[in-house]
C-alpha positions in Angstrom: 1.8 3.6 -19.5 0.3 4.3 -23.0 -3.3 4.7 -22.2 -4.8 6.9 -24.9 -7.7 9.2 -23.9 -10.1 6.7 -22.4 -8.9 5.1 -19.2 -9.4 4.6 -15.5 -7.1 3.8 -12.6 -8.4 2.3 -9.4 -6.7 1.7 -6.0 -7.5 0.9 -2.4 -5.7 3.3 -0.1 -5.1 2.9 3.6 -3.5 5.9 5.3 -0.5 5.5 7.7 -1.9 8.5 9.6 -5.4 9.7 9.8 -7.2 10.8 6.6 -7.1 14.6 5.9 -3.6 15.5 7.0 -1.0 16.8 4.5 -0.5 16.4 0.8 -0.2 12.8 -0.3 0.0 11.4 -3.8 -1.7 8.1 -4.3 -1.1 7.5 -8.0 0.5 9.6 -10.7 2.2 9.4 -14.1 4.9 11.6 -15.4 6.5 14.7 -13.7 3.7 16.7 -12.2 2.8 19.8 -14.1 4.1 18.7 -17.4 2.2 17.8 -20.6 0.5 14.4 -20.6 0.8 13.8 -16.9 -1.8 13.2 -14.2 -2.1 12.7 -10.4 -4.6 11.5 -7.9 -3.9 12.8 -4.4 -5.1 14.1 -1.1 -4.5 17.6 0.0 -5.9 18.1 3.5 -9.6 17.2 3.5 -9.8 17.2 -0.3 -9.1 14.8 -3.1 -7.9 16.0 -6.5 -7.5 14.4 -9.9 -5.3 16.6 -12.0 -4.7 15.9 -15.7 -2.4 17.9 -18.0 -3.3 17.6 -21.7 -0.8 17.5 -24.6 -0.6 21.3 -24.5 0.2 21.3 -20.8 -3.2 22.8 -19.8 -4.5 21.3 -16.6 -8.0 19.9 -15.9 -8.7 19.4 -12.2 -11.6 17.9 -10.4 -11.8 18.0 -6.6 -14.0 17.0 -3.8 -14.1 17.1 0.0 -13.7 13.4 1.0 -15.1 13.7 4.6 -12.9 10.8 5.8 -11.4 10.4 9.2 -9.6 7.6 11.0 -7.5 4.9 9.4 -10.0 2.8 7.3 -9.1 1.8 3.7 -11.1 3.4 0.9 -11.3 2.6 -2.9 -10.7 5.5 -5.3 -11.2 5.4 -9.1 -10.2 8.2 -11.4 -11.2 8.2 -15.1 -10.9 10.3 -18.2 -13.2 9.8 -21.1 -11.7 11.9 -23.9 -10.9 14.6 -21.4 -14.0 14.5 -19.3 -12.8 13.6 -15.8 -14.5 11.7 -13.0 -13.5 10.4 -9.5 -15.3 7.9 -7.4 -14.9 7.1 -3.7 -16.0 3.6 -2.6 -18.0 3.2 -5.8 -19.9 6.5 -5.5 -19.3 9.4 -8.1 -17.8 12.3 -6.1 -16.6 14.7 -8.7 -16.7 15.1 -12.5 -16.3 17.7 -15.2 -13.5 19.6 -16.9 -13.2 23.4 -17.4 -10.0 24.1 -19.3 -8.0 22.7 -22.1 -9.0 19.7 -24.2 -8.0 17.1 -21.6 -6.6 15.1 -24.5 -3.2 13.5 -24.1 -0.7 12.4 -26.7 0.9 8.9 -26.4 3.5 8.9 -23.7 5.8 6.4 -22.1 5.6 8.0 -18.6 5.9 5.5 -15.7 3.2 4.9 -13.2 4.1 6.3 -9.8 2.6 4.4 -6.9 2.4 6.3 -3.6 4.4 9.2 -4.8 4.8 11.9 -7.4 7.8 11.7 -9.9 9.8 14.2 -7.8 9.3 12.2 -4.6 7.9 15.2 -2.7 4.4 14.1 -1.7 4.7 10.5 -0.6 1.7 8.4 0.5 2.4 7.2 4.0 0.2 4.1 4.1 -0.7 1.0 2.1 -1.9 0.8 -1.5 -3.5 -2.4 -2.8 -5.4 -3.8 -5.7 -4.2 -1.2 -8.2 -5.9 -1.5 -11.6 -5.3 0.3 -14.8 -8.2 0.0 -17.2 -7.4 1.1 -20.7 -10.5 1.9 -22.7 -12.7 2.3 -19.5 -14.8 5.5 -19.5 -16.5 5.4 -16.1 -15.7 4.2 -12.5 -17.9 1.1 -12.8 -15.7 -0.1 -15.7 -12.6 -0.3 -13.3 -13.5 -1.5 -9.8 
C-alpha cells in the first residue's frame, strides 16, 4: 500500500503454538530485505519491526516480548518519518532508529498477512482486526 512516511499498522495475533517458538512473520510489505519494505515478526522470544528505506538501509527495533501460552495480543508498529515504534497491548515496548533515513519512496507493495513475500516465515495462528493507519505517528493513533 502507498503509505508515505507516517503510518502505523495494528493487528491482534493469536499463535497456533506457544509464543516464543520459531520465526513467524505477522505483517509485512514487499520482498524482505529490499528497498521500501518492512516486516513485523517474532523470532524466538523477541519481536522485531524492520523497515528498509528507499536506499535499502534497514532500521530495526526489537524487544523481548515475555509472552507464553496461547493468548492473543495486540501489536502496533509505527513509523513517523523514519522514527520507529512498536507497542504490545497498548504499551510502548521499543522505539528508535539507528541507521539510514528510514524514509521510504512511494511503492505499490502488497500487504502480506501472516507471511513474508517469499512465504518462508509463516504465522501459524490467527490474525484479526488488522488496521492500516496512514498519517498515524504513534501507537495510540491506530489501536
